[in-house]
C-alpha positions as CSV (number, residue, x, y, z in Angstrom):
1,M,-8.8,11.1,13.1
2,E,-11.7,13.2,11.8
3,N,-9.3,15.4,9.7
4,M,-7.4,12.4,8.3
5,C,-8.1,11.2,4.7
6,Y,-10.1,8.0,4.5
7,Y,-7.1,5.9,3.4
8,E,-5.2,7.1,6.5
9,V,-8.1,6.3,8.7
10,L,-8.1,2.6,7.5
11,E,-4.3,2.6,7.2
12,V,-4.3,1.4,3.6
13,T,-2.8,2.8,0.4
14,K,-4.8,4.4,-2.4
15,S,-4.2,1.3,-4.6
16,A,-5.7,-1.1,-2.0
17,D,-8.4,-3.5,-3.3
18,K,-11.8,-4.1,-1.8
19,A,-10.6,-7.2,0.2
20,T,-7.7,-5.2,1.7
21,I,-10.1,-2.3,2.6
22,K,-12.6,-4.7,4.2
23,K,-9.9,-6.4,6.2
24,A,-8.5,-3.1,7.4
25,Y,-11.9,-1.8,8.3
26,R,-12.7,-4.9,10.5
27,K,-9.4,-4.4,12.3
28,M,-10.0,-0.7,13.0
29,A,-13.7,-1.2,13.9
30,K,-12.7,-3.8,16.4
31,K,-10.1,-1.5,17.9
32,W,-12.5,1.5,18.3
33,H,-15.8,-0.4,19.0
34,P,-17.7,1.3,21.9
35,D,-18.2,-2.1,23.5
36,K,-14.4,-2.4,23.9
37,N,-14.1,1.2,24.9
38,P,-17.0,1.9,27.3
39,G,-17.4,5.6,28.1
40,D,-14.6,6.7,25.8
41,E,-16.1,9.4,23.6
42,E,-12.9,9.7,21.5
43,A,-13.1,6.0,20.6
44,E,-16.8,6.4,19.7
45,K,-15.9,9.2,17.3
46,N,-13.1,7.2,15.8
47,F,-15.5,4.3,15.3
48,K,-17.9,6.5,13.4
49,V,-15.1,7.9,11.2
50,C,-14.0,4.3,10.4
51,N,-17.5,3.4,9.3
52,E,-17.7,6.6,7.3
53,A,-14.4,5.8,5.6
54,Y,-15.4,2.2,4.8
55,Q,-18.7,3.2,3.3
56,A,-17.0,5.6,0.9
57,L,-14.1,3.3,-0.1
58,S,-16.0,0.1,-0.4
59,D,-18.4,1.5,-3.0
60,D,-16.8,2.0,-6.4
61,Q,-18.8,5.1,-7.3
62,Q,-18.3,6.8,-4.0
63,R,-14.6,5.9,-4.0
64,S,-14.2,7.4,-7.4
65,I,-15.9,10.7,-6.3
66,Y,-13.8,10.8,-3.1
67,D,-10.5,10.2,-5.0
68,R,-11.3,13.1,-7.3
69,Y,-13.1,15.6,-5.1
70,G,-12.4,14.5,-1.5
71,K,-14.9,14.6,1.3
72,E,-16.5,17.7,-0.3
73,G,-17.6,15.6,-3.2
74,L,-19.5,13.2,-1.0
75,Q,-21.0,15.9,1.2
76,G,-22.3,17.6,-2.0
77,G,-24.8,14.8,-2.5
78,M,-22.7,12.7,-4.8
79,G,-21.9,10.0,-2.3
80,G,-25.4,8.9,-1.2
81,G,-25.3,8.0,2.5
82,G,-21.5,8.2,2.8
83,R,-21.5,11.0,5.4
84,S,-24.2,10.1,7.8
85,S,-24.8,12.3,10.8
86,G,-26.2,9.6,13.1
87,G,-25.8,6.0,14.0
88,F,-22.7,3.9,13.9
89,G,-23.4,2.2,10.6
90,G,-24.4,5.3,8.7
91,F,-27.6,3.6,7.4
92,D,-30.1,6.2,8.7
93,D,-30.1,7.8,5.2
94,L,-31.0,4.5,3.5
95,G,-34.3,5.8,2.3
96,S,-32.9,8.8,0.5
97,M,-30.2,6.6,-1.0
98,F,-32.9,4.3,-2.6
99,E,-34.7,7.3,-3.8
100,E,-31.7,8.4,-5.7
101,M,-31.1,4.9,-7.1
102,F,-34.6,4.6,-8.4
103,G,-34.9,8.1,-9.6
104,G,-36.9,9.6,-6.8
105,G,-36.1,12.6,-4.5
106,G,-36.9,15.3,-7.2
107,G,-34.4,17.8,-8.5
108,G,-33.7,19.6,-5.3
109,G,-30.8,17.3,-4.4
110,R,-29.2,17.7,-7.8
111,G,-29.5,21.5,-7.5
112,R,-27.6,21.5,-4.3
113,S,-25.0,19.2,-5.9
114,R,-24.5,21.6,-8.7
115,Q,-24.2,24.6,-6.4
116,S,-21.6,22.9,-4.3
117,R,-19.7,21.7,-7.4
118,A,-19.3,25.3,-8.6
119,D,-16.8,25.9,-5.7
120,M,-15.1,22.5,-6.1
121,D,-11.8,21.8,-7.9
122,N,-11.6,19.6,-10.9
123,F,-8.6,17.8,-9.5
124,D,-7.7,16.0,-6.3
125,L,-6.0,18.4,-3.8
126,D,-3.8,15.6,-2.5
127,A,-0.7,14.9,-4.7
128,E,1.5,11.8,-4.9
129,V,5.2,11.3,-5.8
130,R,7.5,8.3,-5.7
131,M,10.9,8.3,-4.2
132,N,13.7,5.8,-4.7
133,I,15.9,5.3,-1.6
134,S,18.8,2.9,-1.1
135,F,18.6,-0.1,1.2
136,N,20.7,1.5,4.0
137,E,18.7,4.8,3.8
138,A,15.5,2.8,4.4
139,I,17.1,0.9,7.3
140,F,18.6,3.8,9.2
141,G,16.5,6.7,8.0
142,C,17.7,9.8,6.2
143,E,16.8,13.3,5.0
144,K,16.0,13.8,1.3
145,N,14.9,16.6,-0.9
146,I,11.9,16.0,-3.2
147,D,11.5,18.0,-6.4
148,F,7.9,17.8,-7.6
149,R,5.3,19.6,-9.6
150,Y,1.9,20.4,-8.1
151,K,-1.4,21.6,-9.6
152,C,-2.6,25.1,-9.0
153,S,-6.1,26.2,-10.0
154,C,-5.9,28.5,-13.0
155,K,-6.4,32.1,-12.0
156,K,-7.2,33.4,-15.5
157,C,-10.3,31.1,-15.9
158,K,-10.9,30.6,-12.1
159,G,-10.3,26.9,-12.4
160,T,-13.1,26.4,-14.9
161,G,-10.9,25.6,-17.9
162,A,-13.1,28.0,-20.0
163,K,-11.8,31.0,-21.9
164,D,-12.6,34.2,-19.8
165,G,-14.5,31.9,-17.5
166,K,-17.4,31.5,-19.9
167,E,-19.2,28.1,-19.7
168,S,-22.2,26.6,-21.4
169,T,-24.7,24.0,-20.2
170,C,-23.3,20.4,-20.6
171,S,-25.1,18.7,-23.5
172,Q,-24.6,15.3,-22.0
173,C,-26.5,15.8,-18.7
174,D,-28.4,18.9,-19.7
175,G,-26.9,20.8,-16.8
176,H,-28.0,18.4,-14.1
177,G,-24.5,17.2,-13.4
178,Q,-25.9,13.7,-13.1
179,V,-26.7,11.0,-15.6
180,Y,-28.6,7.7,-15.2
181,M,-27.7,4.2,-16.2
182,Q,-30.0,1.2,-16.3
183,Q,-28.8,-2.0,-14.7
184,G,-31.6,-4.6,-14.9
185,F,-34.6,-3.1,-13.1
186,M,-32.4,-0.6,-11.2
187,R,-31.9,3.0,-12.4
188,I,-28.6,4.2,-11.0
189,Q,-27.5,7.9,-10.7
190,Q,-23.9,8.9,-11.2
191,A,-21.8,11.9,-11.9
192,C,-21.8,13.0,-15.5
193,P,-18.6,11.7,-17.2
194,V,-18.3,14.7,-19.5
195,C,-18.6,17.6,-17.0
196,H,-17.6,15.6,-14.0
197,G,-20.8,16.6,-12.1
198,A,-20.5,20.4,-12.7
199,G,-23.4,20.6,-15.1
200,K,-21.4,23.1,-17.2
201,M,-18.5,22.9,-19.6
202,A,-16.1,25.3,-21.4
203,T,-17.5,27.1,-24.4
204,D,-13.9,27.7,-25.5
205,K,-10.8,26.4,-23.8
206,C,-8.7,28.7,-21.6
207,G,-5.4,29.5,-23.3
208,E,-3.5,29.7,-20.0
209,C,-4.3,26.2,-18.8
210,R,-5.4,24.7,-22.2
211,G,-8.8,23.8,-20.7
212,N,-7.5,21.8,-17.8
213,G,-8.6,24.3,-15.2
214,Y,-5.1,24.3,-13.6
215,T,-1.5,25.0,-14.2
216,E,1.6,23.3,-12.7
217,E,4.2,24.8,-10.4
218,K,7.6,23.5,-9.4
219,E,8.6,23.1,-5.7
220,S,11.2,21.4,-3.6
221,V,10.8,20.2,0.0
222,S,13.1,18.4,2.5
223,V,11.6,15.4,4.3
224,K,12.9,13.2,7.1
225,V,12.6,9.6,6.1
226,P,12.0,7.5,9.3
227,A,14.2,4.4,9.9
228,G,12.6,1.2,8.8
229,V,10.5,2.3,5.9
230,D,9.8,-0.3,3.2
231,S,8.7,-0.2,-0.4
232,D,5.1,1.1,-0.9
233,N,5.1,2.8,2.6
234,R,3.8,6.4,2.4
235,L,4.9,9.5,4.1
236,R,2.5,12.5,4.3
237,V,3.9,16.1,3.9
238,S,1.1,18.3,5.2
239,G,0.1,21.3,3.1
240,K,2.4,20.6,0.1
241,G,-0.2,19.1,-2.3
242,N,-2.2,20.7,-5.1
243,K,-3.7,24.2,-4.7
244,G,-7.4,24.7,-5.1
245,K,-9.6,27.6,-6.2
246,K,-9.8,29.0,-2.7
247,G,-6.0,28.9,-2.2
248,N,-6.1,25.9,0.1
249,R,-3.6,23.1,-0.5
250,G,-3.9,19.4,0.0
251,D,-1.2,17.1,1.3
252,L,1.8,15.6,-0.6
253,Y,2.1,11.8,-0.2
254,T,5.5,10.3,-0.8
255,T,5.5,6.6,-1.7
256,F,8.9,4.9,-1.3
257,N,10.7,2.4,-3.5
258,V,13.5,0.7,-1.6
259,E,16.4,-0.6,-3.7
260,S,17.6,-4.2,-3.1
261,D,20.9,-5.1,-1.5
262,S,23.4,-7.6,-3.0
263,H,23.8,-9.5,0.4
264,F,20.9,-8.7,2.6
265,Q,17.3,-9.7,1.7
266,R,14.5,-8.1,3.6
267,H,11.2,-9.7,4.6
268,G,9.2,-7.2,6.8
269,N,11.5,-6.3,9.7
270,D,13.6,-9.4,9.4
271,V,16.7,-9.6,7.2
272,Y,18.1,-12.8,5.7
273,L,21.7,-13.4,4.8
274,E,23.0,-16.3,2.8
275,V,26.2,-17.7,4.3
276,P,28.3,-19.9,1.9
277,V,30.0,-22.7,4.0
278,F,32.4,-25.3,2.7
279,F,31.2,-28.8,3.4
280,T,34.1,-29.8,5.6
281,Q,33.4,-26.8,7.9
282,A,29.8,-27.9,8.2
283,V,30.9,-31.5,9.0
284,L,33.5,-30.6,11.5
285,G,31.9,-27.4,13.0
286,H,33.4,-24.0,12.7
287,T,33.1,-20.4,13.9
288,I,32.9,-17.8,11.2
289,T,32.5,-14.0,11.1
290,I,29.5,-12.7,9.1
291,P,28.4,-9.2,8.3
292,S,25.4,-7.6,10.0
293,L,23.4,-4.4,9.4
294,R,25.4,-2.7,12.2
295,G,28.8,-4.4,12.0
296,E,30.0,-8.1,12.5
297,L,28.6,-11.2,14.2
298,E,30.1,-14.5,15.2
299,L,28.3,-17.5,13.7
300,E,29.1,-20.8,15.5
301,L,28.4,-23.8,13.2
302,D,27.6,-27.1,15.1
303,K,29.2,-30.3,13.9
304,G,27.1,-31.8,11.1
305,T,25.4,-28.5,10.2
306,K,22.9,-29.3,7.4
307,D,22.4,-27.3,4.1
308,K,19.8,-24.5,4.5
309,A,20.1,-24.5,8.3
310,Q,19.2,-21.1,9.8
311,F,20.6,-19.3,12.7
312,T,18.7,-16.4,14.2
313,F,20.2,-13.2,15.8
314,S,17.6,-11.4,17.7
315,N,17.2,-7.6,17.3
316,E,19.8,-7.4,14.6
317,G,17.2,-6.7,11.8
318,V,15.3,-3.6,10.8
319,P,13.8,-1.2,13.3
320,D,10.0,-1.1,13.0
321,V,8.9,2.1,11.3
322,H,6.2,2.6,13.9
323,G,8.7,2.1,16.8
324,R,7.5,-1.4,17.7
325,G,10.9,-3.0,18.3
326,T,13.4,-4.4,15.9
327,G,13.4,-7.5,13.6
328,N,15.9,-10.3,13.5
329,L,18.9,-11.2,11.3
330,V,18.5,-14.8,9.9
331,A,21.7,-16.4,8.6
332,Q,21.0,-19.3,6.2
333,V,23.8,-21.8,5.5
334,T,24.4,-22.8,1.9
335,L,26.8,-25.7,1.6
336,T,29.5,-25.5,-1.1
337,Y,31.6,-28.3,-2.6
338,P,35.0,-28.4,-4.4
339,K,34.6,-27.8,-8.2
340,K,37.7,-29.8,-9.0
341,L,39.7,-32.5,-7.2
342,T,43.3,-33.5,-7.5
343,A,44.2,-37.1,-7.6
344,E,45.5,-36.9,-4.0
345,Q,42.3,-35.2,-2.8
346,E,40.2,-37.8,-4.5
347,S,42.2,-40.6,-2.9
348,L,41.8,-39.1,0.5
349,L,38.0,-38.8,0.0
350,V,37.8,-42.4,-1.0
351,Q,39.7,-43.4,2.1
352,L,37.5,-41.3,4.2
353,Q,34.3,-42.8,2.8
354,E,35.6,-46.3,3.2
355,S,36.5,-45.6,6.9
356,F,32.8,-45.0,7.6
357,G,31.9,-48.6,6.6
358,V,28.2,-49.3,6.3
359,D,27.3,-45.7,7.3
360,A,28.9,-44.6,4.0
361,K,26.1,-46.3,2.0
362,P,22.9,-45.5,3.8
363,Y,20.8,-46.1,0.7
364,E,21.6,-49.9,0.7
365,S,19.8,-50.5,4.0
366,S,17.1,-48.0,3.1
367,F,16.2,-49.5,-0.3
368,E,16.7,-53.2,0.6
369,S,13.0,-53.8,1.4
370,A,12.0,-51.7,-1.6
371,F,14.0,-54.0,-4.0
372,D,12.4,-57.1,-2.5
373,K,8.9,-55.5,-2.9
374,V,9.5,-54.6,-6.6
375,K,10.8,-58.2,-7.3
376,N,7.6,-59.6,-5.8
377,W,5.5,-57.5,-8.2
378,F,6.9,-59.5,-11.1
379,T,7.1,-63.0,-9.6
380,K,3.4,-63.2,-8.7
């Protein structure tokens, strides 16, 4: 778990909001809490990592730094107490965090930040792509090729974005890599938005990468899509992300978009199927054959089946992507009626209605007391 990205640790996507992150953290913290895992050193380590991940992702500034520079950005002094070395909550560095917020701590910390930033990349090493897959490919799994472009640190300017690698001191932060903003009585330190915390900027742009600090390369990779994936699920392809200054590559994250089906509608691992039934079949009862994800099923309609009635077929749905069983197929009845009637059919229906006697007019007995009540309103 220590080598996983913070989003993976909490099992959330990069687009997750604060409420989702907080909910996920509570779930994972409960799972790995030492009180629930006495004597389990691995659980204790995982608990610390969960706290570390939550501290980084629940804070807008730290999350922004992490998304751009990864854990190195936080370790370089830009994340406050995000990477604590002791304690479960990571609050043992609270004093130094307040020093930074109120402008204390001297320039030593900022110097270390600039030094570490010199070796950092100006882009996230993890890359993301979206993949469209069909409904059946998501249900049963498949193997797909991904054609994508990844960023590669520019060799000519050594990733600086500057012509011949020549840089000048950033005029915005005067080379500190940090700027301050005042919020009420609080003075908050954050990475310089111009040089992104480097303290330096290009004197002239590199002609190879146009000042970006990176070029783009094409690549193709084959991935096995597991059965049961759904829209917005992500699959990690290790070592296929962007390439940094030191030649190290991040991971490639594939986010799926599952196409809809004209008959089956998916909700989680359950699948719903609308079954049109003629009203006489519902009244008399009938056995009909319906399609399923894996073939055919027999649906037995009871006499007097009502509109929107649901029939559940266990384990006929979508296999769980994590291997936790299979969902259900839910067949929902939709009653249909004749659009036109011949004179003979109309006559037969009239005879049928009259044969039911009083039961054919349930509204009369139901509304009898209501009519009397309304009359009394106007006779008083």
